[in-house]
SEDORO-507984 format. One record per atom (N, C-alpha, C): residue in three letters; x, y, z. Coordinates in steps of 0.001 Angstrom, whole numbers, padded with zeros to 6 digits, always signed. Each point is the difference from the previous one (the first is absolute). Layout:
<pts>
AlaXYZ;...
</pts>
This chain:
<pts>
Met+027584-002351+011141;Met-000975-000191-000764;Met-000019+001521-000924;Ala+000368-000635-001426;Ala-000331+001312-000972;Ala-001276+000774-000211;Gly+000402+000983-000594;Gly-001554+000726+000143;Gly-001139-000608-000792;Glu+000680-000460-001300;Glu-001119-000687-000618;Glu-001080-000938+000745;Asp+001231-000906+000475;Asp-001053-001131+001276;Asp-000442+000596+000904;Leu+000368+001508+000558;Leu-000927+000048+000892;Leu-001513+000920-000410;Leu+000190+000482-000917;Leu-001363+000289-000798;Leu-000766-001203-000440;Glu+000287-000686-000516;Glu-000490-001396-000186;Glu-000804-000337+000688;Lys+000578-000112+001386;Lys-000540-000484+001446;Lys-000666+000867+000395;Leu+000076+001369-000070;Leu-001153+000845+000732;Leu-001196-000069-000913;Tyr+000383-000108-001242;Tyr-001149-000068-001024;Tyr-001132-001002+000346;Ala+000920-001499-000259;Ala-000873-001325+000607;Ala-001119+000738+001127;Arg+000800+000473+000914;Arg-000245+000085+001455;Arg-001429+000974-000098;Leu+000084+000893-000656;Leu-001220+000960+000006;Leu-001096-000378-001093;Leu-000066-000557-000933;Leu-000739-000902-000424;Leu-000927-000871+000826;Gly+001084-000869+000801;Gly-000744-000946+000717;Gly-000909+000727+000934;Val+000471+000869+000539;Val-000884+000878+000929;Val-001154+000869-000309;Gly+000222+000227-000974;Gly-001099+000621-000831;Gly-000380+001552+000271;Ser+000636+000602+000665;Ser+000172+001509+000729;Ser+001361+000497+000218;Pro-000519+001354+000106;Pro+001602+000608+000058;Pro+000707+000031+001392;Val+000961-000103+000219;Val+000999+000188+001494;Val+000955+001313-000127;Ala+000131+000029+001336;Ala+000874+001232+000186;Ala+001136-000018-000459;Leu+000774+001026-000951;Leu+000811-000380-000656;Leu+001395-000128+001471;Glu+000071+000558+000841;Glu+001192-000026+001030;Glu-000278-001279+000688;Ala-001077-001036-000294;Ala-000198-001415+000885;Ala+000625-000654-001581;Ala-000399+000100-000840;Ala+000588-000926-001317;Ala+001698+000592+000425;Ala+000522+000910+000103;Ala+001512+000350-000390;Ala+000778-000413+001388;Ser-000752+000146+001070;Ser+000392-001028+000976;Ser+000213-001405+000084;Asp-000659-000482-000736;Asp-000236-001428-000078;Asp+001224-000480-001067;Leu+000028+000702-001357;Leu+000763-000310-000715;Leu+001620+000154-000067;Leu+000343+001067+000485;Leu+000643+000840+000042;Leu+001204-000093+001271;Ala+001029-000433+000447;Ala+000641-000330+000955;Ala+000972+001124+000433;Thr-001007+001076+000498;Thr+000465+001111+000970;Thr-000671+000374+000924;Arg+001044+000802+000871;Arg-001070+000298+001114;Arg-000628+000991-000144;Ser+000314+001051-001118;Ser-000715+001149-000097;Ser-001021+000165-000999;Ile-001253-000199+000668;Ile-000955+000024-000690;Ile-000405+000793-001282;Pro+000547+001641+000448;Pro-000473+001182-000979;Pro+000859-000718-001131;Leu+001273-000406+000242;Leu+000854+000120-001322;Leu-000703-001336-000685;Ala-000117-001095+000844;Ala-000477-001277-001011;Ala-001297+000484-000605;Ser-000912+000529+000387;Ser-001184+000711-001009;Ser+000404+000755-000654;Arg+001059+001345-000234;Arg+000504+000438-001013;Arg+000498-000652-000856;Val+000916-000997+000019;Val+000235-001079-000640;Val-000544-000855-001238;Leu-001200-000294+001027;Leu-001294-001008-000630;Leu-000862+000250-000740;Glu+000167+001749+000594;Glu-001061+000939-001198;Glu+000710+000300-001202;Arg+001323+000590-000220;Arg+000458-000293-000763;Arg+000319-001143-001210;Leu+000000-000927+000701;Leu-000166-001105-000719;Leu-001166-000497-000681;Leu-000929+000242+000692;Leu-001626-000183-000381;Leu-000494+001086-001146;Ser+000567+001037-000145;Ser-000353+001246-000993;Ser+000617-000509-001580;Asp+000985-000779+000433;Asp+000139-000575-001565;Asp-000575-001362-000641;Asp-000849-000280+000893;Asp-000642-001151-000064;Asp-001472-000165-000289;Gly-000611-000084-000956;Gly-001222+000309-000536;Gly-001179-000961+000933;Arg+000748-001150+000788;Arg-000885-000917+000424;Arg-000976+000757+001334;Phe+000660+001151+000495;Phe-000369+000547+000922;Phe-000280+001279+000371;Arg-001136+000286+000966;Arg-000524+001295+000369;Arg+000328+000184+001044;Val+001112+001535+000413;Val+000317+000476+001303;Val-001133+001149+000299;Ala-000571+000356+000875;Ala-001053+001298+000652;Ala-000309-000125+001092;Gly+000176+000921+000366;Gly-000064+000310+001828;Gly+000276-000774+000479;Gly+001064-000231+000060;Gly+001371-001209+000732;Gly-000510-001246+000138;Leu-001059-000427-001139;Leu-000068-001632-000226;Leu+000321-000268-001657;Val+000226-001034-000199;Val+000346-000537-000867;Val-000660-001324-000380;Ser-000472-000198-000911;Ser-000906-001190-000526;Ser+000386-000263-001635;Ala-000674-001140-000102;Ala+000646-000605-001312;Ala-001150-000046-001190;Ile+000447+000490-001232;Ile-000877+000242-001109;Ile-000216-001767-000541;Pro-001133-000538+000073;Pro-000357-001401-000469;Pro+000600+000157-001638;Pro+000515-001070-000132;Pro+000463-000368-001479;Pro-001440-000134-000918;Arg+000641+000233-001298;Arg-001465+000064-000455;Arg-000430-001807-000308;Asp-001126-000284+000310;Asp-000480-001241-000373;Asp+000526-000580-001467;Pro+001051-001504+000319;Pro+000406-000182-001193;Pro-001472-000818-000848;Phe-001053-000408+000577;Phe-000904-000342-001057;Phe-000730+001012-000526;Glu+000098+001034+000429;Glu-000789+000637-000680;Glu-000712+000179-001552;Gly-000940-000164-000238;Gly-000436-000300-001332;Gly+000281-001289-000686;Lys+000615-000903+000813;Lys-000122-001549-000612;Lys-001129-000620-000176;Lys-000104-000870-000781;Lys-001025-000952-000310;Lys-000048-000856+001118;Leu-000748-000282+000450;Leu-000120-001524+001255;Leu+000600-000982-000382;His-000389-000631-001248;His+000702-001269-000608;His+001789+000377-000202;Glu+000323+001426+000224;Glu+001274-000122+000029;Glu+000755+000041+000968;Ile-000611+000219+001309;Ile+000519-000102+001092;Ile+000370-000983+000695;Gly+001110-000213+000495;Gly+000236-001374+000839;Gly-000320+000659+001468;Phe-000796-001237+000891;Phe-000444-000047+001130;Phe+000715-000844+000387;Ala+000339+000421+001705;Ala+000520-000785+000988;Ala-000911-000344+000867;Val-000418-001433+000405;Val-000868-000243+000745;Val+000477-000790+001039;Leu-000055+000823+001289;Leu+000764-000509+001347;Leu-001276-000578+000931;Asp+000397-000691+000492;Asp-000600-000323+001581;Asp+001117-000638+001232;Phe-000161+000525+000834;Phe+000727-000568+001532;Phe-000781-000924+000780;Glu+000858-000990+000379;Glu-000889-000458+001442;Glu+001045+000084+000827;Thr-000635+000381+001188;Thr+000842+000959+001264;Thr-000306-001297+001498;Asn+001054+000505+001104;Asn+000008-000774+000790;Asn-001045+000704+001416;Gly-001065+000712-000769;Gly-000943+000442+000793;Gly-000051+000914+000970;Leu+001545-000001+000293;Leu-000017+000876+001610;Leu+000377+001240-000287;Ala-000366+000911+000889;Ala-000019+001581+000189;Ala+000687+000438+001462;Pro+000881+000671-000318;Pro+000177+000909-001009;Pro+001093-000194-000634;Gly+000201+000259-001556;Gly+001031-000338-000703;Gly-000301-001559-000773;Glu-000908-000165-000554;Glu-000443-001041-000523;Glu+000867-000405-001184;Arg+000618-001222+000064;Arg+001026-000310-000995;Arg-000760-000931-001106;Ala+000534-000182-001246;Ala-000097-000877-000785;Ala+000667-001495+000309;Ile-000760-000791-000547;Ile+000036-001288+000112;Ile+000058-000736-001343;Glu-000625+000424-000923;Glu-000186-000464-001345;Glu-000308+001206-000940;Val+000642-000090-001100;Val+000110+001369-001180;Val-000472-001074-001248;Gly-001322+000345-000683;Gly-000329-000529-001439;Gly+000002+001113-000708;Leu+000394+000090-001333;Leu-000036+001122-001041;Leu-000305-001050-001295;Val-000725+001090-000761;Val-000113-000386-001209;Val-000001+000867-001156;Val+000654-000012-000999;Val-000191+001184-000903;Val-000815-000026-000938;Trp-000627+000629-000323;Trp-001261-000264-000955;Trp+000321+001111-000926;Asn-000107-000316-001373;Asn+000213+000881-001383;Asn-000818-000659-000662;Gly-000644+000886-000799;Gly-001163-000268-001324;Gly-000579-001016+000316;Gly-000844+000151+001575;Gly-001079-000720+000000;Gly+000398-001409+000585;Arg+001314-000154+000574;Arg+000547-001785-000165;Arg+001153+000270+001016;Glu+000210-001135+000909;Glu+000989-000279+000831;Glu+001273+000023-000861;Ala+001195+000725+000619;Ala+000889+000113-001007;Ala+001152-000704+000993;Asp-000367-000054+000919;Asp+001703-000108+001283;Asp-001287-000415+001517;Ala+000933-000691+000401;Ala-000443-000185+001567;Ala+000932-000277+000921;Tyr-000342+000550+001419;Tyr+001140-000411+000966;Tyr-000597-000072+001350;Glu+000763-001047+000606;Glu-000698-000270+001498;Glu+001049-000754+000673;Thr-000253+000459+001507;Thr+001106-000438+000799;Thr-000427+000059+001443;Leu+000203-000811+000909;Leu-000079-000165+001312;Leu+001177+001265+000351;Leu-000015+000619+001406;Leu+000662+000803+000524;Leu-000091-000094+001192;Asp+001350+000005+000840;Asp+000475-000532+001265;Asp+000012+001590+000573;Pro-001565+000065+000657;Pro+000438+001606+000666;Pro+000808+000186+001144;Gly+000531-000848+000719;Gly+000933+000054+001302;Gly-001369-000132+000959;Thr-001139+000014+000329;Thr-001034+000362+000846;Thr-000945-001195-000025;Pro-000642-000209+001071;Pro-001117-001000-000230;Pro-001234+000237-000458;Leu-000914-000969-000673;Leu-000978+000434-000587;Leu-001221-000304+000889;Ser-000937+001041-000106;Ser-001168+000095+000648;Ser-001077-001317+000042;Pro-000484-000823+000821;Pro-000620-001241-000162;Pro-001316+000076-001017;Phe-000395+001629-000106;Phe-000910+000134-001054;Phe+000244-000373-001690;Val+001195+000578-000149;Val+000480+000063-001134;Val+000551-001563-000214;Gln+000470-000764+000779;Gln+000502-001479-000259;Gln-001230-000706-000454;Arg-001598+000370+000858;Arg-001136-000399-000347;Arg-000163+000294-001492;Leu-000075+001435-000233;Leu-000574+000559-001357;Leu+000654-000474-001208;Thr+001391+000014+000011;Thr+001024-000740-001011;Thr+000471-001188-000116;Gly-000111-000628+001125;Gly+000473-001452+000302;Gly+001603+000267-000232;Ile+000882+001228-000010;Ile+001161-000129+000220;Ile+000334-000676+001523;Arg+001063-000589+000503;Arg+000918+000052+001054;Arg+001415+000159+000265;Pro+000128+000558+001080;Pro+001187+000468+000465;Pro+001098-000809-000627;Glu-000180-000905+000200;Glu+001139-001382-000597;Glu+000585+000184-001466;Glu-001411+000773-000670;Glu+000248-000028-001670;Glu+001035+001310+000090;Leu-000406+000917+000496;Leu+001142+001036-000409;Leu+001347+000185+000376;Ser+000042-001262+000971;Ser+001698-000054+000638;Ser+000805-000320-001473;Gly+001033+000934-000176;Gly+001028-000478-000761;Gly-000380+001187-001572;Lys-001277+000408+000195;Lys-000374+000133-001322;Lys+000769+001995-000131;Pro-000252+000410-000800;Pro+000943+001132-000309;Pro-000973+001280+000915;Ala+001006+001183+000303;Ala-000350+000957+000468;Ala-000452+000893-001232;Phe-000982+001493+000351;Phe-000508+000105-000866;Phe+001160+000709-001040;Gly+001159+000899+000714;Gly+000913+000413-000691;Gly+000890-000737-000939;Ala-000337-001370-000252;Ala+000965-000886-000746;Ala-000849-000301-001379;Val-001334+000484+000358;Val-001180-000265-001188;Val-000280+001278-000806;Trp+000476+001104+000848;Trp-000770+001291-000563;Trp+000874+000537-001211;Pro+000929-000569-000328;Pro+000494-000060-001556;Pro-001168-000405-001128;Glu-000174-001153+000333;Glu-000940-000947-000787;Glu-001541+001000-000052;Val-000593+000236+001033;Val-000800+001004+000190;Val-000165+001402-000962;Ala+001056+000821+000374;Ala+000318+001184-000285;Ala+000302+000086-001787;Arg+000502-001277-000311;Arg-000033-000417-001576;Arg-001305-000125-000661;Arg-001001-000494+000624;Arg-001069+000360-000725;Arg-001049+000690+000421;Leu+000277+000839+000823;Leu-000848+000932+000132;Leu+000638+001247-000634;Glu+001168+000134-000666;Glu+000614+000786-000376;Glu-000843+000517-001203;Gly-000709+001378-000602;Gly-000515+000269-001104;Gly-001130-000484-000099;Arg-000842-000526+000966;Arg-001518-000294+000079;Arg-000522+000503+000890;Val-001565-000121-000208;Val-000883+000693+001164;Val-000273-001366+000901;Leu+000291+000848+001358;Leu-000085-000939+001337;Leu-001422-000316-000095;Val-000204-001554+000130;Val-001864-000018+000367;Val+000081-001003+001164;Ala-001025+000344+000728;Ala-000318-001168+001169;Ala-001585+000169+000193;His-000356-000853+000898;His-001584-000172+000439;His+000130+000654+001215;Asn-000511+001389+000426;Asn+000587+000815+001118;Asn+001272+000458-000382;Leu+000167+000834-000520;Leu+001950+000117-000489;Leu+000259+000948+001434;Pro-000997+000618+000704;Pro+001079+000641+000974;Pro+000514-000975+001043;Phe-000704-001179+000061;Phe+000647-001189+001001;Phe+001354-000321-000561;Asp-000020-000832-001337;Asp+001080+000150-000474;Asp+001152+000756-000400;Arg-000265+000944-000367;Arg+001109+001498-000070;Arg+000268+000073+001500;Arg-000530-000289+000849;Arg+000485+000584+001430;Arg+001038-001226+000268;Ile-000372-001305-000117;Ile+000861-001021+000401;Ile+001115-000005-000859;Leu+000049+000350-001543;Leu+000932+000448-000831;Leu+001317+000971+000891;Arg-000788+001071+000068;Arg+000889+001125+000602;Arg+000731-000259+001257;Arg-000888-000509+000895;Arg+000859-000476+001030;Arg+001129-000930-000201;Glu-000291-001169-000578;Glu+001085-000859-000138;Glu+001550+000671-000716;Val-000851+001136-000933;Val+001040+000526-000837;Val+001252+000605+000805;Ser-001085+000902+001020;Ser+000793+000918+000772;Ser+000693-000467+001112;Leu-000173-001555+000304;Leu+000629-000512+001087;Leu+001537-000323-000761;Leu+000048+000025-001096;Leu+001148-000188-001111;Leu+000916+001080+000150;Gly-000859+001109+000393;Gly+001171+001368+000348;Gly-000419+000826-001751;Arg-000843-000264-000467;Arg-000205+000428-001425;Arg-001518+000370-000315;Asp+000007+001098-001092;Asp-001250+000446-000300;Asp-000840-000691-000984;Leu-001194+000000+000060;Leu-000851-000730-001038;Leu+000111+001059-001383;His+000719-000692-001140;His-000027+000752-001122;His-000546-000646-001419;Val-001056-001216+000524;Val-000493-000262-001202;Val-001331-000474+000466;Gly-000832+000023-000690;Gly-001733-000451+000266;Gly-000636+001625+000717;Arg+000610+001300-000446;Arg-000814+000910+000487;Arg-001260+000184-000526;Thr+000078-000386-001162;Thr-001693-000283-000996;Thr-000406-000963+000362;Gly-001522+000269+000957;Gly-000489-001296+000297;Gly-001414+000016-000794;Leu-000649-001183+000446;Leu-001687-000218-000517;Leu-000374-000876+001047;Cys-001050+000449+000761;Cys-000803-000951+001348;Cys-000977-000742-000862;Thr-000294-001248+000024;Thr-001136-000764-000558;Thr-001287+000213+000834;Val+000204+000235+001286;Val-000677+000155+001093;Val-000968+001201-000710;Arg+000759+001153-000371;Arg-000769+001343-000043;Arg-000540-000258-001368;Leu+000785-000786-001033;Leu-000818+000251-001664;Leu-001255-000930+000300;Ser-000041-000961+000758;Ser-001208-000852+000237;Ser-000975+000846+000643;Arg+000361+000925+000951;Arg-000832+000551+001108;Arg-000670+001081-001383;Arg+000660+000729-001091;Arg-000315+001015-000847;Arg-000571-000582-001350;Leu-000223-001356-000036;Leu-000831-000901-001170;Leu-000966-000366+000766;Phe-000096-000624+001047;Phe-001060-000975+000733;Phe-000439+000759+001197;Pro-000300+001439+000068;Pro-000266+000374+001549;Pro-001378-000136+000694;Ala-000889-001010-000751;Ala-000941-000221+000828;Ala+000216-001384+000882;Glu+001224-000630-000639;Glu+000421-001278+000945;Glu+000373+000284+001120;Glu-000170-000878+000849;Glu-000017+000166+001526;Glu+001500-000280+000248;Ser+000633-001009-000748;Ser+001556-000504+000636;Ser+000786+000229-001059;His+001600+000677-000044;His+000642-000166-001128;His+001303-000970+000712;Ala-000272-000735+000571;Ala+001127-000918+000423;Ala+000657-000680-001250;Leu+000840-000655+000232;Leu+000624-000714-001151;Leu-000781-000971-000520;Asp-000802-001095+000989;Asp-000604-000946-000212;Asp-001496+000340-001039;Ala-000323+000921+000714;Ala-001373+000898-000145;Ala+000117+000116-001609;Ala+001003+001148-000723;Ala+000318+000746-000793;Ala+000218-001193-001004;Ala+001207-001126+000329;Ala+000263-000876-000863;Ala-001455-000897-000555;Gly-000851-000127+001001;Gly-000943-000865-000443;Gly-001034+000455-000886;Arg+000219+001626+000286;Arg-001194+000628-001256;Arg+000323-000301-001648;Phe+001367-000857+000154;Phe+000360-000085-001538;Phe+000138-001634+000064;Gly-000190-000708+000919;Gly+000212-001452-000233;Gly+001319-000288+000095;Leu+001002+000726+000768;Leu+001346-000018+000007;Leu+000235-001106+001294;Glu+000560-001073+000101;Glu+000715-000887+000802;Glu+001396+000069+000554;Phe+000051-000442+001249;Phe+001369-000335+000556;Phe+000138-001090+000472;Ser+001489-000497+000020;Ser+000414-001167+000059;Ser+000432+000134+001312;Ala+000764+000839+000608;Ala+000387+000109+001036;Ala-000322+001506+000852;Arg-001374+000178+000178;Arg+000031+001148+000964;Arg+000619+000673+001159;His+000674+001026-000015;His+000757+000482+001118;His+001161-000890-000100;Arg+000625+000093-001268;Arg+001422-000260-000030;Arg+000226+001009-001199;Ala+001226+000689+000126;Ala+000351+001405-000594;Ala-000225-000390-001519;Leu+000415-000900-000720;Leu+000204-000183-001764;Leu-001658-000091-000252;Asp-000226-001138+000317;Asp-001867-000392+000057;Asp-000752+001336-000216;Asp+000313+000888+001308;Asp-000882+000965+000005;Asp+000426+001266-000929;Ala+001450+000215-000369;Ala+000403+000563-001060;Ala-000511-000230-001350;Arg-000414-001386-000816;Arg-000465-000214-000661;Arg-001421+000274-000192;Val-000217-000179+000971;Val-001589+000109-000151;Val-000352+001696-000142;Thr+001133+000753+000583;Thr-000133+001099-000017;Thr-000024+000672-001073;Ala+000924-000420-000694;Ala+000419+000352-001431;Ala-001001-000281-001323;Arg-000677-001544+000409;Arg-001053-000223-000999;Arg-001120+001379+000669;Leu-000407+000299+001095;Leu-000768+000707+000435;Leu+000206+001182-000558;Leu+001309+000725+000048;Leu+000101+001165-000669;Leu-000607+000002-001477;Gln+000495-001115-000700;Gln-000453+000112-001323;Gln-001615+000060-000364;Arg-000492-000791+000726;Arg-001088-000185-000128;Arg-001109+001500+000657;Leu+000440+000838+000426;Leu-000077+001399+000602;Leu+000184+001253-001116;Leu+001105-000814-000592;Leu+000382+001382-000843;Leu-000517-000357-001194;Asp-000386-001310-000333;Asp-000926-000308-001174;Asp-001540+001100+000082;Glu-000336-000517+001581;Glu-001303+000751+000420;Glu+000118+001527-000417;Ala+001013+000715+000226;Ala-000020+001237+000336;Ala+000043+000409-001439;Ala+000584-000713-001125;Ala+000191-000032-001406;Ala-001560+000076-000424;Ser-000591-001076+000094;Ser-001628-000139-000519;Ser-000629+000946+000261;Arg+000127+000683+001419;Arg-001177+000500+000611;Arg+000267+001606-000008;Tyr+001137+000471-000190;Tyr+000631+001419+000430;Tyr+000946+000358-001391;Gly+000360-001048-000478;Gly+001116+000024-001819;Gly+001190+000474+000658;Val+000618-000426+001330;Val+000957+000308+000570;Val+001022-000834-001118;Ala+000995+000785-000423;Ala+001139-000582-000748;Ala+001114+000180+000386;Thr+000403+001062+000884;Thr+001388+000620+000058;Thr-000163-000178+001481;Trp+001605+000354+000530;Trp+000002+000105+001893;Trp-000555+001475+000061;Asp-000031+000705-001111;Asp-000741+001424+000346;Asp-001714-000037+000475;Asp-000346-000843-000999;Asp-001332-000263+000137;Asp-000344-000756+001195;Leu+000719-000991+000466;Leu+000127-000640+001218;Leu-000058+000632+001390;Gly+000823+001466+000223;Gly+000445+000701+000408;Gly-001373+001074+000136;Arg-000795+000093-000987;Arg-001223+001101+000131;Arg-000984-000930+000874;Leu-000260-001343-000540;Leu-001189-000895+000398;Leu+000051-000117+001334;Leu+001584-000104+000690;Leu-000101-000274+001489;Leu-000111+001859+000722;Thr-000045+000740-000575;Thr-000243+001017+000658;Thr-001235+000724+000166;Gln-000481-000282-001248;Gln-001260+000872-000409;Gln-001146-000125+000798;Val-000270-001113+000388;Val-001218-000245+000859;Val+000379-000637+001193;Pro+000339+000201+001472;Pro+000348-000927+001016;Pro-000953-001103+000080;Ala+000751-000835-000061;Ala-000700-001183-000122;Ala-000598-000472+001532;Arg-001309-000602+000496;Arg-000503-000360+000945;Arg+000676-001328+001036;Arg+000060+000800+001064;Arg+001458-001009+000784;Arg-000682-000531+000970;Ser+000355-001431-000005;Ser-000921-001306+000713;Ser+000966+000066+001623;Pro-000491+000183+000954;Pro+000668-000228+001261;Pro+000646-001232-000217;Arg-000750-000852-000361;Arg+000807-001524+000210;Arg+001244-000286-000751;Ala-000231+000641-001129;Ala+001117-000074-000900;Ala+001433+000644+000243;Cys-000254+001019+001165;Cys+001401+000508+000491;Cys+000395-000386+001383;Arg-000065-001184-000067;Arg+000639-000976+001297;Arg+001556-000328-000128;Arg+000308+000054+001110;Arg+001647-000476-000535;Arg-000146-001103-000784;Arg+001686+000067-000588;Arg+000094-001053-001075;Arg-000054-001260+000168;Arg+000419-000180+001672;Arg+000217-001471+000362;Arg-001414-000734+000082;Thr-000848+001162+000156;Thr-001416-000813+000418;Thr-001237+000232-001451;Ala+000600+000713-000942;Ala-000740+000036-000922;Ala+000356-000167-001478;Pro+000581+001127-000657;Pro+000767-000736-001437;Pro+000837-001077-000057;
</pts>
């Protein structure tokens, strides 16, 4: 693997970890040599010429890239609203359906959905919740086959989900099983978090409750594309609410709104994704 490819791999890994790692451990992992001291010196030399890294005290960390959406008006930003249905089996939950809506300028610009064959059984709970049966997944594509379509829609857009940590975790797992690092969707927005910030007195911020506050209706609840579409419309209503109440007009304004005053957190709203949002 060429030096540039090694550094790309290391940078993506460090961003994913979010904390420094030992230089020796990184060198041992990346460079095929039995001499760890030699590998560490070689890697440190490579890193010294690359402004994306910081090396200090035997640790290497990634300097996060500048937010590509900094200073942008919200109506100029493209959002990729993602929803997964999963097999409901732990550990190592797998995606069985993906729905993705591209939301530009307050409207749906593109949509994508497909069932996926996870190569695993489905929990009875998921079958009851979604109506998806194991036989429906037979012959459907594996995630790797549809990843280019998903990645193309995520590229250059803010990743949005209702309970973003859940959907991002599933996305990262599926991509990692392909032997790749997640290079898109690094900037994200959680509509649960935004709902909590704007409606702190509300007991529930599950998708049904949050959508119901704005009269948004489902056509196929707990199916990936319909949930993604409702989340996209909810996103727009929440952004409109933030604009009217707090004058939020830019990505920076939204970031300040989300961090200035902690939202009151409802225990019920934090339940596992399969039973709440």
